[in-house]
C-alpha positions in Angstrom: -23.4 22.4 -3.1 -19.3 22.2 -3.4 -17.8 19.3 -4.9 -16.7 18.4 -1.6 -20.5 18.2 0.0 -21.3 16.3 -3.2 -18.8 13.5 -2.4 -20.6 12.4 1.1 -23.6 12.3 -1.5 -22.7 9.3 -3.2 -23.2 5.5 -3.0 -23.0 5.0 0.8 -22.4 1.8 1.9 -20.4 -0.9 -0.4 -19.4 -4.5 -0.1 -15.8 -4.4 -0.9 -13.4 -6.6 -2.1 -9.7 -5.8 -0.7 -6.8 -7.4 -2.2 -3.9 -7.5 0.0 -5.4 -7.4 2.7 -3.2 -9.1 5.1 -0.1 -6.5 4.1 0.8 -3.2 5.8 -2.1 -1.2 4.4 -4.9 -3.6 4.3 -4.7 -4.7 7.4 -5.3 -1.3 8.8 -7.8 -0.4 5.8 -9.9 -3.2 6.7 -10.6 -2.4 9.8 -10.9 1.1 8.7 -14.1 0.4 6.1 -15.5 -2.2 8.6 -15.7 0.6 11.2 -17.6 2.8 8.7 -20.0 0.0 7.9 -18.9 -1.2 5.1 -18.8 -5.2 4.1 -15.6 -6.1 3.9 -14.2 -9.2 2.4 -9.9 -9.9 2.5 -7.8 -11.5 -1.0 -4.5 -12.3 -0.4 -1.5 -14.8 -0.8 -0.5 -14.5 2.6 3.3 -13.8 1.8 3.4 -11.3 4.9 1.7 -12.7 7.8 4.7 -13.3 9.4 5.2 -10.0 10.1 2.8 -9.0 12.8 4.4 -6.1 15.2 1.5 -5.8 17.8 -2.1 -5.9 18.4 -3.7 -2.9 16.7 -6.6 -3.9 15.7 -10.0 -4.8 16.7 -12.3 -6.0 13.3 -10.8 -8.0 10.5 -12.8 -10.1 7.6 -13.2 -13.2 6.1 -10.4 -13.5 3.9 -9.7 -15.8 0.6 -5.9 -17.2 0.4 -5.7 -16.8 -2.9 -2.9 -15.6 -5.7 -4.7 -12.7 -8.3 -3.1 -14.5 -11.4 -5.8 -17.1 -9.8 -8.4 -15.0 -9.8 -11.6 -15.6 -11.9 -14.6 -13.6 -12.5 -16.9 -16.3 -9.9 -14.5 -15.1 -7.2 -15.8 -11.4 -7.8 -19.0 -11.6 -8.3 -21.7 -9.7 -5.7 -19.3 -7.0 -5.0 -19.5 -3.7 -5.9 -16.3 -2.5 -5.4 -12.8 -3.4 -5.2 -9.2 -1.8 -3.6 -6.9 -3.6 -5.3 -3.8 -3.8 -3.6 -1.9 -6.6 -3.7 1.1 -5.9 -5.7 4.7 -6.5 -5.0 5.4 -3.7 -2.9 8.5 -1.7 -3.4 11.4 -0.9 -5.2 13.4 -3.6 -4.3 11.1 -6.5 -4.5 10.3 -4.9 -8.0 13.9 -4.9 -9.3 14.3 -8.7 -7.7 13.1 -10.1 -10.5 11.8 -7.0 -12.9 9.9 -9.6 -15.7 7.9 -11.0 -12.4 6.9 -8.0 -11.3 5.3 -6.8 -14.9 3.6 -10.0 -15.0 1.9 -9.6 -11.4 2.0 -5.6 -10.9 0.7 -4.9 -14.0 -0.6 -7.4 -16.8 -2.0 -9.0 -13.0 -3.6 -5.9 -12.3 -5.0 -5.2 -15.6 -6.5 -8.5 -15.8 -7.9 -8.1 -12.5 -9.9 -4.9 -13.7 -11.0 -7.4 -17.0 -12.6 -9.6 -14.7 -14.0 -7.0 -12.2 -15.7 -5.8 -15.1 -16.8 -9.0 -16.4 -18.3 -9.9 -13.4 -20.2 -6.6 -12.6 -18.0 -5.1 -10.0 -18.9 -0.6 -10.4 -15.5 0.6 -9.0 -12.6 -0.6 -9.2 -10.0 1.4 -6.8 -6.3 0.7 -8.4 -3.9 1.7 -5.5 -1.2 3.9 -7.5 2.3 5.3 -6.5 3.4 9.5 -6.5 7.0 7.3 -6.9 5.4 7.5 -10.9 7.0 11.1 -10.9 10.4 9.8 -10.3 12.5 12.8 -10.9 10.6 15.7 -11.1 12.7 17.4 -8.6 11.4 19.9 -6.6 8.1 21.1 -9.1 4.8 20.2 -7.6 3.8 17.8 -9.7 -0.2 17.2 -10.4 -1.8 14.8 -12.1 -1.9 15.8 -15.3 1.9 16.1 -14.8 4.4 14.3 -16.7 5.4 11.1 -15.5 9.2 10.0 -15.0 9.5 6.2 -13.3 12.8 5.0 -12.5 11.8 1.6 -11.4 9.8 -1.6 -12.4 7.7 -1.3 -9.7 7.0 2.9 -10.7 6.6 1.6 -14.4 4.3 -0.8 -13.9 2.1 1.7 -12.0 1.7 3.9 -15.0 1.0 0.9 -17.4 -2.0 -0.2 -15.3 -2.9 3.7 -15.5 -2.5 3.7 -19.2 -4.4 0.2 -20.1 -7.3 -0.1 -17.4 -9.1 3.7 -18.2 -10.2 1.6 -21.5 -12.0 -0.8 -19.9 -14.7 2.1 -17.9 -18.2 1.7 -18.7 -21.3 3.2 -17.4 -21.3 0.3 -15.1 -17.3 0.1 -14.4 -15.9 3.1 -12.9 -12.1 2.8 -12.2 -10.4 5.3 -9.9 -6.2 5.3 -9.3 -5.3 7.2 -6.4 -1.7 8.3 -6.3 -0.4 7.7 -2.9 2.9 9.6 -1.2 5.3 7.5 0.5 3.0 6.0 3.1 3.9 5.6 6.9 2.1 4.5 10.8 2.0 1.9 12.5 0.0 -1.0 11.4 -0.1 -4.8 13.4 1.6 -6.3 10.0 4.6 -3.5 10.1 6.7 -2.4 7.2 10.1 -1.0 8.4 11.0 -0.6 4.3 9.3 2.5 4.2 11.3 5.5 4.9 9.2 7.5 8.1 9.0 3.7 9.8 12.6 2.9 8.9 14.1 6.1 10.2 12.0 5.9 13.6 13.0 2.4 13.9 17.0 3.4 13.9 15.6 6.3 16.2 14.3 4.1 19.0 17.5 1.1 18.5 20.3 3.0 18.0 19.4 7.0 19.0 21.3 7.5 15.9 19.9 8.5 12.6 23.0 7.6 10.1 22.1 9.0 6.5 24.4 7.8 3.1 22.5 10.8 1.5 23.0 14.1 2.7 18.8 14.1 2.3 18.2 16.2 0.5 15.9 14.9 -2.4 12.2 15.9 -1.6 9.4 13.2 -1.2 5.4 13.7 -0.1 4.6 11.5 2.8 0.7 10.5 3.8 -0.3 8.3 6.6 -2.1 5.5 6.0 -4.8 6.2 7.9 -5.1 8.7 5.7 -4.7 6.4 2.8 -7.6 4.5 4.0 -10.0 7.8 4.2 -9.3 8.6 0.9 -10.7 4.9 -0.2 -13.5 5.2 1.9 -14.2 9.2 0.2 -13.6 7.3 -3.2 -16.2 4.3 -3.0 -19.2 7.3 -1.1 -18.3 9.7 -3.5 -20.9 9.9 -7.0 -19.6 8.0 -9.9 -19.3 11.3 -11.7 -16.5 12.8 -9.3 -14.6 9.1 -9.5 -15.1 7.7 -13.1 -12.0 7.4 -14.9 -10.1 10.0 -12.7 -6.8 10.0 -11.0 -6.4 11.8 -7.6 -3.0 12.6 -5.9 -3.3 11.1 -2.3 -1.4 13.0 0.5 -1.1 17.2 1.7 0.9 20.0 0.2 2.4 20.8 3.9 3.7 17.5 3.7 6.6 17.8 0.8 9.6 17.0 2.7 13.2 16.9 1.9 14.2 13.3 3.4 16.8 15.3 6.1 13.6 17.2 7.5 12.2 14.3 7.9 15.1 12.4 9.7 15.2 16.2 11.5 11.4 15.3 12.9 11.9 12.0 13.7 14.8 12.9 15.8 13.0 15.6 17.8 10.1 12.9 18.4 12.5 10.0 20.2 14.0 11.1 23.4 18.4 11.0 23.1 18.5 10.8 19.3 20.7 12.9 17.2 21.5 12.6 13.0 24.2 11.7 10.4 24.0 12.6 7.1 26.3 11.5 4.1 27.2 13.1 1.4 25.9 10.7 -1.7 23.3 8.6 -2.7 22.4 6.0 -5.3 18.8 6.6 -5.1 18.1 9.1 -7.9 14.0 9.7 -6.8 13.1 13.1 -6.0 10.1 14.5 -6.3 7.1 16.4 -5.0 3.4 16.9 -5.7 0.5 18.6 -5.9 -2.4 17.3 -3.6 -5.2 20.8 -4.5 -7.7 17.8 -6.6 -8.4 15.7 -3.4 -9.0 18.2 -1.3 -10.9 20.2 -3.7 -13.3 17.1 -5.5 -13.6 14.8 -2.3 -12.9 16.9 0.7 -9.5 15.2 1.5 -8.1 16.6 4.5 -4.9 14.8 5.9 -5.2 14.3 9.3 -1.7 13.2 10.1 2.1 14.9 9.4 4.7 13.1 10.0 5.8 14.2 13.4 2.1 12.6 14.8 2.8 9.9 12.8 6.8 10.0 14.8 4.6 10.5 17.8 2.4 7.3 17.3 5.2 5.0 16.5 7.5 5.9 19.1 4.6 4.9 22.1 4.1 0.9 19.6 8.2 0.5 20.6 7.6 1.5 23.9 4.6 -1.1 24.5 6.4 -4.0 23.0 9.7 -2.8 23.8 11.3 -3.4 20.8 14.5 -4.8 20.1 17.0 -4.8 17.2 16.6 -7.8 16.2 12.7 -7.3 15.8 13.1 -4.3 14.2 15.5 -5.9 11.5 13.4 -9.6 11.2 12.6 -10.4 7.6 8.7 -10.1 8.8 9.4 -6.6 9.0 11.5 -5.9 5.4 9.2 -7.2 2.2 12.6 -8.3 0.1 14.0 -10.2 3.1 10.7 -12.2 3.3 10.8 -12.6 -0.6 14.2 -13.9 -0.2 13.3 -16.1 2.3 10.6 -17.8 0.7 12.5 -18.5 -2.4 15.7 -19.6 -0.8 13.9 -22.3 1.3 11.6 -23.3 -1.8 8.8 -22.4 -0.5 7.5 -20.1 -3.4 9.4 -20.6 -6.5 10.6 -18.6 -9.3 7.8 -17.3 -10.6 6.4 -16.1 -6.9 3.7 -19.0 -6.4 3.2 -20.8 -3.3 4.8 -24.7 -3.7 2.6 -26.6 -1.5 4.9 -28.6 0.9 4.2 -33.1 1.6 1.1 -33.3 3.4 1.3 -36.1 5.9 -0.9 -39.1 4.5 -2.1 -40.2 7.8 -3.5 -36.5 8.8 -6.4 -36.6 6.3 -5.1 -33.1 5.5 -6.5 -31.5 2.1 -4.0 -30.3 -0.1 -6.6 -27.6 -1.2 -6.4 -25.6 1.9 -2.7 -24.9 0.7 -2.2 -20.7 0.3 -3.6 -19.8 -2.9 -6.0 -22.5 -3.0 -8.8 -20.0 -2.9 -9.8 -21.1 0.6 -11.0 -18.6 3.5 -9.4 -18.3 6.5 -10.1 -15.5 9.4 -7.2 -13.1 10.8 
């Protein structure tokens, strides 16, 4: 029996807590896991609930409105597994305040794993990133390759991967999924990701303008394929995933960014590409995805062309305008800057509770981040 076959003989259906359940990946992931029979609860601080683009999931879990820095062991008891997505979610947001990024993404994630072990959670799936390879160039980096993180976001991924393995025991199994750059349609859409951004420009402007020559390499993976990888880890025998790192993606989706632009231009009618000759982004890396295929039987079901076609169909269905494409709800740094500038979150990125009118009888404990259960 091959290792891929053994991956289907693991623990089966589980009670899963998904942190970051209200985000771009989390919204799709929770529906995916529910459809496959898992019992799912979400946890999210709620920064990005404003970014709803279309009705695209039929199921969503109950969710706890809480910052991961406020989570207690009691919040985690009874779960078989935690899938940890809830961090400041990209390089621009991470660079906005690197100190807070380390507090949330590094220390907050290690603290969560520590509490999970104390609460008797058996599996902890940490969503890392292939961005840890940073400037590796055109070498296909395997999971054992040297890492070159260039941003606070990527450096935190490396630090969590360094610190959490020491928590592993016979009863607590951490697994680290280094996702390629995500793309694809989600009801809670993000347009600050390469494929999604270029597709948005192709739809609204009929031209993809790039400041750079588009030659840097980047691996890509659809969010439904990320969801598939998580489900495989949840179901796999413990010995296959205990303490393991997996690149998540496929070897045929290592692209130069200019290739991605050209694929999208081919999908969107009447669109053309326009390239520059310089770029301030030094990220340039490829990844090798043999391990997740050989160990867990993972095969990507989407490529960029299919993902672009999916995005085109969504844009047509909602008649997406330039205003909607550029709105703060779909770009992480715009939304965080809005929450900061309006005083809705403080300098440490905690919610500031608004005044409660005395004549309503409202309970301040229902404010975001208080730990109340809501339904999406």
